[in-house]
Every structure is written in structure tokens, then in C-alpha cells.
C-alpha positions, 0 to 999 in steps of 0.5 A: 264741625263747621259750627265748631270751626266758626266758634274757634275762629271767632274766639281766636280772632278776638284774642289776636285782635286784642293782644297784650303787652307781650312782656313774656315773649319779649323777655324770651327774645331779649334774654337771648339777644343779651347773650347770644343769637336769636334762633327759631327755637326762641321764637317757638318758645316765646309763642308757646309761653304767650299762648299759655299766658292767654289761656290763663287769662281766659280762665282768670276772667271766668274765675274773677267774672271779668267783663273787659280785658285789653280794652275789649269785652272778655270772651266770657262776657261775649260768649259765656263761661263755657266758651271761655274755659274751653277756648283756654283749654284749646290753647293749652292743647295747642301748646302741648302739640307745639311742645312736641317740636321743642327740645325736650328740656325746653318742654320740661322747663315750660311744663314745670313753670306752668305747674308752678303757676297753677300751684300759686293760683290754688294757694291764693284761692285757699287764702281768700278771706284770711284776714283774721289777725289772731288766726283765721277760720278753724285756727288757720294762720293769717296770711303774712307778707312773706307768704304773699310773696311766695304765692305771687312768685309761683303764680306770676314771677315763675313764668317770667323767670322761665322766659329769661332762663330759656332765652339765655339757655337757647342762646347757649349762654354760660351758667352764670349768665343764665342764672342772672337772667333767671333771677332778673325774671323772677324779681321783675315778675314779683314787681309786676304782680305787686303792681298789678294787684295795686292797680286792681285797687287804685287803677282807672278801668279806662286806662287799664282796659280791664275789669278792676276791683276783682281782688276786693270782690273775691276777698283776695289779700294783696300786699297793701291790705296785708300791710294795712292789717299789720299796722293799722289800729283796731278801728281801722282794721274793722272798717277795712274788714267790713269793706272787704266783706262788702267788696267796696273798692273805692272805699278800700283804696281811700283807707289804704292810701290814708295809712300809707299802705299803697305807698308801701306796696309801691316801694316794695315793687320798686325794690324788687325791680331794683333787684332785677336790674342788679341781677344783670349788673355783670351781663355784657352791655348791649341794647338787649340788656338795656331793654330788659332793664327798662322793662323791669322799671316799667313793670314796677312803675306802670299805671295801666 
């Protein structure tokens, strides 16, 4: 038991010492403050959602073979895949325990969002290597931009939407306000994931503080690549497919940049951020509302 306690303490301390941007818990609190009063239930809910997010990152780093996260070695890098997976499972177990003390409807909402995240991740895995414009293996249809948006809506944006939705409900906001906050979170989350996928291709690992290039290495189709394969000539398509097969991230970034696909993805991210801002147009003016708007703009413009 002593060895188990030491292993858990070391992993949890590492996570605690290398925290992220806290966007999700921040949105719970800001959404609540934008239409009411922050309660202890807000804080507990924010903590639960951040723990879920950290658990998914532990598992993602195993799947993507990530070596750095938040400017530090990943858990799987330090202690191996088994420890990373089990620590992620431990966090989820703690979440289950904490959810018992939440209002039942809050726990159900968080559970539903967590299921959507997993469904989105599974859909993305199923679409790996699907860049055949005339049909993938076994006659599968190629991944379209709308399908990509659906996937990232599930795997990422749904949790952001959950944060804002619960923040409003826990503050006893009206139905219209709660829906506006949920719409804000969904669109901001889509902008976040498009930008995150773009940074995986174009970002600087030192600035990002995490391993980049995993999407190309794992043959994941992201928006810039989908746009390129839809608009480029046959020669360029063949070159990108070869690059995807080889996992060459710098070469891929150069090709996508030349054909305007990176700029296209950036514009789409900013478009979703603008939708997020518009969703709050009728919300009462406040510092919290302004902070939500600034957060959405940051999520689309970030460089790390």
C-alpha cells in the first residue's frame, strides 16, 4: 500500500505542478457569474470537469505517444504507459465519487458530455488514413469537412458547451440565457479544436509545451488537410498523401501553407469564435460576459 500511495502521490503531484490553462473550469465560473451568483456547486462542478479533462490528456498522451505536455515530460514518458492509463482511470474513479455529491441532474449532464467526448475520439480513430478522395478502403467515403466538424464537436466542443450550460443552470439563469451560454461554449470549443489541430502542424514545441506532429504521425485528418485534398491538384495530393504516410510534419506544413489551407483553417476557427461571441449578444453586459468573449477570441487566435 505504501508503494501504491507513493506512485499515486508522485503522479498527482506532477499533474498539479504542471497545470494547464484551466479554460473549462474557468468557463463554468464565468458562465455562472455572467448571469447570477457563483456557488459551491459551481466550484465542485468545475473541479470535476477539469479532472475529466486531465484524465483524457493522460490517455491521449499514451495513444499519441506524447513525450511532453505543459512544458514537462508526460506521465507515460516518466513512468510508462501503464502508469499513465491507470492514473487516468484513478482520476475518473475520483470523478465518479465526487459526482455522488453533486445534484443528480448535474452528474447526468457531465456523464452525457463525457460519453460524447469518447464517441468523438472513437470516430476520429475510425477515420485515420481516410484521405482517398474517390473512396477509402473497402469503399468507405472520404472524410468531409462537415464530418470533421461533427467529430471535433463531440470530442472537444461538447465539454466546453457542458461547462457553460452548467454554469448558467447552477446560477439559476433563464432558459434563453442557458441556451445562449451552451451555444457559446459549443462554438468556442470548435474554434479551440480547429486551432489546436492547426498548431499540431504549424506550432513550435517550445512555445506549445507539448509534443507536436502527432496528428500527421497517426494519420489523423484535420481541417487544413481536408481542405487541401479537396482543392489541390492531383500531383499535390499525391505529395501530401506520401507525406502523411511518412509522417513528415514540416513538409506537410509547407505544402498546406503554399495552397492556402492553413489560412483557410484559421479563418474557419475565427468564424466559429465569432459565432460564439454572437451567441452572447443578448446577455446582460458584465465583466464575466466580457471575459467569456475574450476567451473565445483567445481560443481561435492562440499560438501555443
